[in-house]
C-alpha positions as CSV (number, residue, x, y, z in Angstrom):
1,M,0.1,-28.2,6.8
2,D,-3.6,-27.7,6.1
3,P,-4.0,-24.3,4.3
4,D,-6.5,-23.1,6.9
5,D,-4.2,-24.1,9.7
6,E,-1.3,-22.3,7.9
7,L,-3.3,-19.1,7.6
8,E,-4.3,-19.3,11.3
9,A,-0.6,-19.7,12.2
10,L,0.3,-16.7,10.1
11,R,-2.4,-14.6,11.8
12,A,-1.2,-15.6,15.2
13,Q,2.4,-14.8,14.3
14,A,1.4,-11.3,13.0
15,G,-0.9,-10.8,16.0
16,E,2.0,-11.1,18.4
17,H,3.5,-7.9,16.9
18,A,0.3,-5.8,16.7
19,A,0.5,-4.5,20.3
20,Q,4.1,-3.2,19.8
21,L,3.1,-1.5,16.5
22,R,0.3,0.2,18.3
23,A,2.6,1.3,21.2
24,L,4.9,3.0,18.7
25,A,2.2,4.5,16.5
26,L,1.6,7.9,18.2
27,S,5.3,8.7,18.6
28,V,6.1,7.9,14.9
29,D,3.0,9.8,13.8
30,A,4.3,12.9,15.8
31,A,7.9,12.6,14.5
32,P,8.1,10.5,11.3
33,D,11.7,11.6,10.7
34,R,12.7,9.8,13.9
35,V,11.3,6.4,12.9
36,D,14.8,5.0,12.7
37,E,14.9,5.0,16.5
38,H,12.4,2.1,16.4
39,L,13.8,0.0,13.5
40,S,15.3,-2.6,15.7
41,S,12.0,-3.5,17.4
42,P,10.8,-7.0,16.7
43,A,7.5,-5.8,15.3
44,M,9.1,-3.6,12.7
45,Q,11.5,-6.3,11.7
46,A,8.6,-8.7,11.3
47,V,6.8,-6.3,8.9
48,R,10.0,-5.8,7.0
49,G,10.2,-9.5,6.4
50,L,6.9,-9.6,4.6
51,D,7.3,-10.6,0.9
52,P,4.0,-10.4,-0.9
53,I,5.3,-12.1,-4.0
54,A,6.8,-15.0,-2.2
55,L,3.9,-15.4,0.3
56,G,1.1,-14.8,-2.2
57,A,-2.0,-12.6,-1.6
58,R,-3.9,-14.9,0.8
59,R,-1.1,-15.3,3.2
60,T,-0.1,-11.6,3.0
61,V,-3.7,-10.5,3.6
62,A,-4.0,-12.8,6.6
63,M,-0.9,-11.2,8.2
64,L,-1.7,-7.6,7.2
65,V,-5.2,-7.6,8.8
66,E,-3.6,-8.6,12.1
67,L,-0.7,-6.2,11.8
68,A,-3.1,-3.3,11.0
69,R,-5.1,-4.2,14.1
70,G,-2.0,-2.8,15.8
71,D,-1.6,0.2,13.4
72,A,-1.6,0.4,9.6
73,G,0.4,3.5,9.6
74,M,3.3,1.7,11.3
75,V,3.1,-1.0,8.7
76,L,3.6,1.5,6.0
77,A,6.4,3.3,7.9
78,C,8.5,0.2,8.0
79,P,11.6,-0.1,5.8
80,G,11.8,-2.7,3.1
81,P,11.1,-3.3,-0.7
82,A,7.4,-2.3,-0.3
83,L,5.5,-1.5,-3.5
84,A,8.8,-1.3,-5.5
85,G,9.4,-4.9,-4.5
86,V,6.0,-6.0,-5.8
87,V,6.5,-4.4,-9.2
88,T,10.1,-5.6,-9.5
89,G,9.0,-9.1,-8.5
90,I,6.5,-9.1,-11.4
91,I,8.5,-7.6,-14.3
92,G,12.1,-7.3,-13.0
93,S,14.9,-9.7,-13.9
94,P,16.4,-11.9,-11.1
95,E,19.4,-9.5,-11.0
96,Q,17.2,-6.5,-10.6
97,Q,15.2,-8.2,-7.9
98,D,18.4,-9.0,-6.1
99,R,19.6,-5.4,-6.5
100,L,16.5,-4.0,-4.9
101,R,16.5,-6.5,-2.0
102,S,20.2,-5.9,-1.4
103,A,19.7,-2.2,-1.1
104,V,17.3,-2.6,1.8
105,A,18.7,-5.8,3.3
106,D,20.1,-4.3,6.4
107,G,16.6,-3.4,7.7
108,R,17.3,0.3,7.7
109,G,16.5,1.2,4.1
110,W,13.4,2.0,2.2
111,A,12.3,1.7,-1.4
112,F,9.7,3.7,-3.3
113,L,7.3,3.3,-6.2
114,A,6.8,6.6,-8.1
115,I,3.8,6.9,-10.4
116,T,1.6,9.8,-9.3
117,E,2.4,13.2,-10.8
118,P,1.2,16.7,-9.6
119,D,-1.1,17.6,-12.5
120,V,-2.3,14.2,-13.8
121,G,-2.4,11.9,-10.8
122,S,-1.7,8.3,-11.8
123,D,-3.4,8.5,-15.2
124,A,-0.9,6.5,-17.3
125,T,-2.0,8.1,-20.5
126,A,-1.1,11.6,-19.3
127,L,2.1,10.9,-17.4
128,R,4.8,13.5,-18.3
129,T,8.0,12.1,-16.6
130,E,10.3,11.3,-19.5
131,L,13.2,9.0,-20.3
132,R,15.2,10.9,-22.8
133,P,17.9,9.1,-24.9
134,A,21.4,10.3,-24.0
135,G,22.9,9.1,-27.3
136,D,25.1,6.3,-25.9
137,G,22.4,3.7,-25.3
138,T,21.5,5.2,-21.9
139,F,18.8,7.6,-20.8
140,R,18.2,10.6,-18.6
141,L,15.1,10.8,-16.4
142,Y,13.2,14.1,-16.1
143,G,10.0,14.9,-14.3
144,V,8.2,15.3,-10.9
145,K,6.4,12.7,-8.9
146,R,4.3,13.5,-5.9
147,Y,2.7,11.6,-3.0
148,I,5.3,8.9,-3.0
149,G,5.5,6.8,0.2
150,N,9.0,6.9,1.9
151,G,10.3,8.7,-1.2
152,A,12.5,11.2,0.7
153,R,14.4,8.6,2.7
154,A,14.5,5.7,0.2
155,R,17.8,4.2,-1.1
156,I,16.3,2.8,-4.3
157,G,13.0,3.1,-6.2
158,V,11.0,2.2,-9.3
159,V,9.8,5.1,-11.5
160,L,7.2,4.9,-14.3
161,A,8.2,7.2,-17.2
162,R,7.7,7.4,-20.9
163,T,10.1,7.1,-23.8
164,G,7.6,8.6,-26.3
165,P,3.8,8.9,-26.9
166,G,1.4,5.9,-26.6
167,P,1.0,3.2,-24.0
168,L,3.8,1.0,-25.2
169,A,6.3,3.8,-24.5
170,L,5.7,3.6,-20.7
171,R,8.6,2.0,-18.9
172,A,9.4,1.2,-15.3
173,V,13.0,1.8,-14.3
174,L,15.2,1.3,-11.2
175,V,16.6,4.5,-9.7
176,D,19.2,5.1,-7.1
177,G,17.8,7.2,-4.3
178,A,21.1,8.9,-3.7
179,S,21.5,10.2,-7.2
180,P,22.7,13.8,-7.3
181,Q,20.1,14.5,-10.0
182,L,17.3,13.4,-7.7
183,R,15.8,16.0,-5.3
184,A,13.3,14.8,-2.7
185,R,11.4,16.4,0.1
186,P,8.8,15.1,2.5
187,L,5.3,16.6,2.4
188,D,3.4,17.8,5.4
189,M,0.6,15.2,5.5
190,V,-2.4,14.7,7.7
191,G,-2.7,10.9,7.6
192,L,-0.1,8.1,7.4
193,R,2.6,10.5,8.6
194,G,5.0,7.7,9.4
195,A,5.2,6.8,5.7
196,Q,6.9,10.2,5.0
197,I,5.0,10.8,1.8
198,S,7.2,12.9,-0.5
199,E,7.7,14.8,-3.7
200,L,10.5,13.7,-6.0
201,E,12.1,15.7,-8.8
202,F,14.2,14.0,-11.4
203,D,16.6,16.4,-13.2
204,G,18.6,14.2,-15.6
205,V,18.9,11.1,-13.4
206,P,21.1,8.6,-15.4
207,V,19.3,5.4,-16.4
208,G,21.3,2.6,-18.0
209,P,20.1,-0.5,-19.8
210,Q,20.5,-2.5,-16.6
211,D,17.9,-0.2,-15.0
212,L,15.1,-0.8,-17.4
213,L,12.6,-3.3,-16.0
214,G,11.0,-5.9,-18.2
215,E,13.7,-6.1,-21.0
216,H,13.1,-9.9,-21.0
217,L,9.3,-9.4,-21.6
218,S,7.4,-8.4,-24.7
219,P,6.7,-4.7,-25.3
220,L,3.1,-5.2,-24.1
221,R,4.2,-6.3,-20.7
222,R,7.2,-4.1,-19.9
223,G,5.4,-1.0,-18.6
224,M,1.9,-0.3,-17.5
225,W,0.9,-4.0,-17.8
226,G,3.4,-4.9,-15.1
227,V,2.5,-1.9,-12.9
228,M,-1.2,-2.9,-13.2
229,Q,-0.4,-6.4,-12.0
230,G,1.3,-4.7,-9.0
231,F,-1.7,-2.5,-8.4
232,T,-4.0,-5.6,-8.3
233,T,-1.7,-7.2,-5.7
234,V,-1.4,-4.0,-3.6
235,R,-5.1,-3.2,-3.7
236,V,-6.0,-6.3,-1.7
237,Q,-3.2,-5.3,0.8
238,I,-4.8,-1.9,1.3
239,A,-8.1,-3.5,1.7
240,A,-6.6,-5.8,4.4
241,M,-5.1,-2.8,6.2
242,A,-8.5,-1.0,6.1
243,V,-10.2,-4.1,7.5
244,G,-7.6,-4.3,10.2
245,T,-8.0,-0.6,11.1
246,S,-11.8,-1.1,11.3
247,L,-11.2,-4.0,13.7
248,A,-8.8,-1.9,15.8
249,V,-11.4,0.9,16.1
250,H,-14.2,-1.6,17.0
251,E,-12.1,-3.4,19.6
252,Y,-10.7,-0.1,21.1
253,V,-14.2,1.5,21.5
254,H,-15.7,-1.7,22.9
255,A,-13.0,-1.9,25.5
256,Q,-13.4,1.6,26.8
257,R,-16.7,1.2,28.6
258,R,-18.8,-1.2,30.6
259,G,-22.6,-1.3,30.7
260,W,-23.4,-0.5,27.1
261,R,-27.0,0.4,26.4
262,T,-29.0,-1.7,24.0
263,G,-29.0,0.8,21.2
264,E,-25.2,1.3,21.5
265,L,-24.6,-2.5,21.5
266,A,-26.7,-2.7,18.3
267,V,-24.4,-0.2,16.6
268,L,-21.3,-2.2,17.7
269,D,-22.8,-5.5,16.6
270,R,-23.8,-4.1,13.2
271,A,-20.3,-2.7,12.7
272,H,-18.8,-6.1,13.7
273,A,-21.0,-7.9,11.1
274,E,-20.1,-5.4,8.4
275,I,-16.4,-5.8,9.1
276,A,-16.7,-9.6,9.0
277,A,-18.4,-9.4,5.7
278,V,-15.8,-7.1,4.1
279,H,-13.1,-9.3,5.6
280,R,-14.5,-12.3,3.8
281,L,-14.7,-10.3,0.6
282,T,-11.1,-9.3,0.9
283,Q,-10.1,-12.9,1.5
284,R,-11.9,-13.9,-1.7
285,A,-10.2,-11.1,-3.6
286,A,-6.8,-12.3,-2.3
287,A,-7.6,-15.9,-3.6
288,A,-8.6,-14.4,-6.9
289,V,-5.3,-12.5,-7.2
290,D,-3.4,-15.7,-6.4
291,A,-5.3,-17.5,-9.2
292,D,-4.8,-14.8,-11.8
293,R,-3.5,-11.2,-11.3
294,R,-5.0,-10.2,-14.7
295,H,-8.5,-10.2,-13.2
296,T,-8.5,-6.8,-11.5
297,H,-12.1,-6.4,-10.4
298,P,-12.1,-8.6,-7.2
299,A,-9.2,-6.5,-5.8
300,S,-10.9,-3.3,-6.9
301,L,-14.2,-4.3,-5.2
302,A,-12.4,-5.3,-2.0
303,K,-10.5,-2.0,-1.8
304,L,-13.7,0.0,-2.6
305,A,-15.7,-1.8,0.1
306,A,-12.9,-1.9,2.8
307,V,-11.9,1.7,2.5
308,S,-15.6,2.9,2.6
309,L,-16.2,0.7,5.7
310,A,-13.1,2.0,7.4
311,R,-14.1,5.6,6.9
312,T,-17.6,4.8,8.2
313,V,-16.3,2.9,11.3
314,T,-13.8,5.6,12.3
315,R,-16.5,8.2,12.1
316,R,-19.4,6.3,13.7
317,L,-18.0,4.3,16.5
318,P,-16.0,7.0,18.4
319,R,-19.3,8.8,18.8
320,L,-20.4,6.1,21.3
321,L,-17.7,7.4,23.6
322,G,-19.0,11.0,23.6
323,R,-18.5,14.3,21.7
324,G,-14.9,14.7,22.6
325,A,-13.8,11.1,21.9
326,L,-11.2,12.0,19.2
327,L,-9.6,14.5,21.6
328,E,-9.6,12.2,24.5
329,H,-8.4,9.1,22.6
330,P,-5.5,10.1,20.3
331,L,-5.3,6.7,18.7
332,L,-8.9,7.0,17.5
333,E,-8.1,10.4,16.1
334,K,-5.0,9.0,14.3
335,W,-6.9,6.2,12.8
336,W,-9.6,8.6,11.6
337,R,-6.9,10.6,9.8
338,D,-5.1,7.5,8.4
339,V,-8.1,5.8,6.8
340,C,-8.7,9.0,4.7
341,A,-5.4,8.4,3.0
342,F,-6.3,4.9,2.0
343,E,-8.8,6.4,-0.4
344,F,-5.9,7.8,-2.6
345,M,-3.7,4.7,-2.6
346,E,-3.5,2.7,-5.8
347,G,-6.6,4.4,-7.2
348,T,-9.5,6.3,-5.7
349,S,-12.9,4.8,-5.2
350,H,-14.0,6.3,-8.5
351,I,-11.3,4.3,-10.3
352,Q,-12.2,1.1,-8.5
353,R,-15.9,1.6,-9.5
354,L,-14.8,2.0,-13.1
355,H,-12.8,-1.3,-12.9
356,V,-15.8,-3.2,-11.5
357,A,-18.2,-1.6,-13.9
358,Q,-16.1,-2.4,-16.9
359,H,-15.8,-6.0,-15.8
360,C,-19.6,-6.3,-15.4
361,L,-20.3,-4.7,-18.7
362,K,-17.9,-7.0,-20.4
363,N,-18.8,-10.2,-18.6
364,G,-22.3,-9.7,-17.3
365,F,-23.5,-9.4,-13.7
366,D,-22.5,-12.8,-12.4
367,H,-22.6,-12.6,-8.6
368,D,-20.2,-15.5,-8.3
369,N,-17.6,-14.0,-10.6
């Protein structure tokens, strides 16, 4: 099949499920702990079947834009390997990848990726979660992680911790979500409530040699290197969901009225052009990720532009429907809350600017690179 035809078929396939995701969005947002009531829906099963490593970034982005036109919050609320699957797919052994997939294979289990900490964020040089040797070739995991998607309900997860000082001491490990030494609690969030963002406390969780990701890799590629490859992959996914949410807001607002005035149409047309431009940027970034995950700046630029645009669109376009639009249209209010959370996923906008600036300083300001 021609690559463009394949992408169009994937978009159509994902688009078939967007309406159902949107229909469930408000109920899951109101009661995220009851999302299991909807897990058998075809739309949630379709999202669960997404495998970014197998599909590649371009195919994943094509589908995520359409799914997020339904509701990005629902995409993130769905069970499955999620970000842990991305990292395990990059640095995990085949056995570890199978273990993660098996834990969520029934369609009713979640996985988490735990990096962010209460006092240091996701600054890898300052992470405090520790893997302490237990004296028998095993380790014990101690520390606190916060703002972890689906953490309180996950069966399995990947945790970034350190075995000592320095960047080479950072290791990613598989953790059993049911471990008695793991305490988890959902946080009361404003946006993306369906993803049940959580705090996790590890108080001596046992970690064996079989749980250490990247043992088959060199020390340089076992820890943060692999996580950074995962970040690059996921950043274009967040950009795709931001683009999809912008499209959802534009289409929703446009459908609410007839007889738009010239000035109002100009606002809608400009927003549509901006969304189309960022959509193309995100597609280019996805192609760059497929070519080489080590080049992080295209993904950073796409996330930076897409999240900024989504925040602008969710603020600007509802005003066309009047002062009380967010009260009268709960979906618009939900999307306004959700896009604010995109800012903090896989690096804030300041972090993305640093990535782009470092690339430009190192390689020059080549507009085609």
